[in-house]
C-alpha positions as CSV (number, residue, x, y, z in Angstrom):
1,X,-37.0,2.1,-48.9
2,X,-35.5,-1.3,-48.0
3,X,-32.9,-1.7,-45.3
4,X,-29.3,-2.3,-46.0
5,X,-27.1,-4.6,-44.2
6,X,-23.3,-5.3,-44.1
7,X,-22.6,-8.7,-43.2
8,X,-19.0,-9.8,-42.1
9,X,-18.6,-13.6,-42.0
10,X,-15.6,-16.0,-42.1
11,X,-15.3,-18.4,-45.1
12,X,-12.5,-20.6,-46.0
13,X,-9.9,-18.9,-43.9
14,X,-11.1,-15.3,-45.0
15,X,-13.5,-12.8,-43.7
16,X,-16.0,-11.5,-46.1
17,X,-17.8,-8.4,-46.3
18,X,-21.0,-8.2,-48.2
19,X,-24.2,-6.0,-48.4
20,X,-27.5,-7.3,-48.5
21,X,-31.2,-6.4,-48.2
22,X,-32.5,-9.3,-46.5
23,X,-30.9,-10.9,-43.3
24,X,-33.2,-13.4,-41.2
25,X,-32.8,-16.5,-38.9
26,X,-32.8,-19.3,-41.5
27,X,-35.3,-22.5,-41.5
28,X,-32.0,-24.3,-41.4
29,X,-31.2,-24.6,-37.8
30,X,-28.0,-22.9,-36.9
31,X,-27.8,-20.7,-40.1
32,X,-28.8,-17.0,-40.9
33,X,-30.0,-16.4,-44.2
34,X,-28.6,-13.6,-46.2
35,X,-30.4,-12.6,-49.3
36,X,-30.7,-9.9,-52.0
37,X,-26.9,-9.2,-52.2
38,X,-26.3,-5.8,-53.4
39,X,-23.4,-5.1,-55.7
40,X,-22.8,-1.9,-57.9
41,X,-23.9,-2.5,-61.4
42,X,-21.4,-3.8,-63.7
43,X,-19.4,-1.2,-65.7
44,X,-20.7,1.8,-63.4
45,X,-18.0,4.3,-62.7
46,X,-14.6,4.7,-64.0
47,X,-12.7,2.4,-61.6
48,X,-13.4,-1.4,-61.3
49,X,-13.2,-2.8,-58.0
50,X,-11.4,-6.2,-58.3
51,X,-12.7,-7.3,-55.0
52,X,-16.4,-6.7,-55.9
53,X,-15.9,-8.2,-59.3
54,X,-14.5,-11.4,-57.4
55,X,-17.4,-11.4,-55.0
56,X,-19.9,-10.7,-57.8
57,X,-18.6,-13.5,-59.8
58,X,-18.5,-16.1,-56.7
59,X,-22.0,-15.1,-55.7
60,X,-23.8,-14.6,-59.2
61,X,-26.1,-17.5,-59.2
62,X,-26.7,-17.3,-55.3
63,X,-30.4,-16.4,-54.4
64,X,-30.2,-17.0,-50.7
65,X,-27.0,-17.5,-48.7
66,X,-27.1,-19.6,-45.4
67,X,-24.1,-18.8,-43.2
68,X,-23.5,-20.8,-40.0
69,X,-24.1,-18.6,-37.0
70,X,-20.9,-19.4,-35.7
71,X,-19.1,-17.9,-38.8
72,X,-20.8,-14.7,-38.5
73,X,-18.5,-11.7,-37.4
74,X,-21.1,-8.9,-37.4
75,X,-24.2,-7.6,-38.9
76,X,-24.6,-4.0,-39.4
77,X,-27.7,-2.0,-40.4
78,X,-26.0,0.8,-42.6
79,X,-27.3,4.0,-44.3
80,X,-25.2,3.6,-47.5
81,X,-23.2,0.9,-49.3
82,X,-19.5,1.1,-48.8
83,X,-16.5,-1.0,-50.3
84,X,-16.6,-4.6,-50.1
85,X,-13.7,-6.4,-48.5
86,X,-12.0,-10.0,-48.4
87,X,-9.5,-10.1,-45.7
88,X,-7.4,-13.0,-44.0
89,X,-9.3,-14.1,-41.0
90,X,-6.0,-14.4,-39.0
91,X,-4.3,-11.2,-39.8
92,X,-7.2,-9.0,-41.0
93,X,-5.1,-8.0,-43.9
94,X,-7.1,-7.6,-47.3
95,X,-6.5,-10.6,-49.6
96,X,-4.7,-9.7,-52.9
97,X,-7.8,-10.0,-55.4
98,X,-5.4,-10.7,-58.2
99,X,-3.6,-14.1,-58.8
100,X,-0.1,-13.7,-57.5
101,X,2.6,-14.0,-60.3
102,X,4.6,-17.3,-60.1
103,X,8.1,-16.6,-58.5
104,X,11.1,-15.8,-61.0
105,X,13.6,-18.5,-61.6
106,X,16.7,-18.0,-59.9
107,X,19.8,-18.4,-62.0
108,X,22.3,-20.7,-60.3
C-alpha cells in the first residue's frame, strides 16, 4: 500500500491543502516535488465538495507539482484522506469556493 501525504503550502495569498502519494526533494534546486495527487473520483457520493472540485480542475493536467521549499507549511503522512481546503494565508479562514455575487445596486 502506498503512503499518503497531506501537503499544506502557500500559493498566491492562499494556503492550499492537497493529498498526494509522492513527495520528494525535487531535481530543481530549492523545490519539493509533489506527485500522484489524490482526489475523490468525480461523481462519487451524494454531496459535491466545491473546494475539491476547484482543486481538481486547477491541477487536472498536473503530473508533478514543484513547490518552493519556503512555501511549504507542513507535510504530514496520514492514514486516510480527509477534506481538502483552501484558506486565506493571513487569516486562516476558509476561502469561499463559489464566486461572490456582485453587490446590489443601491438606490439614491
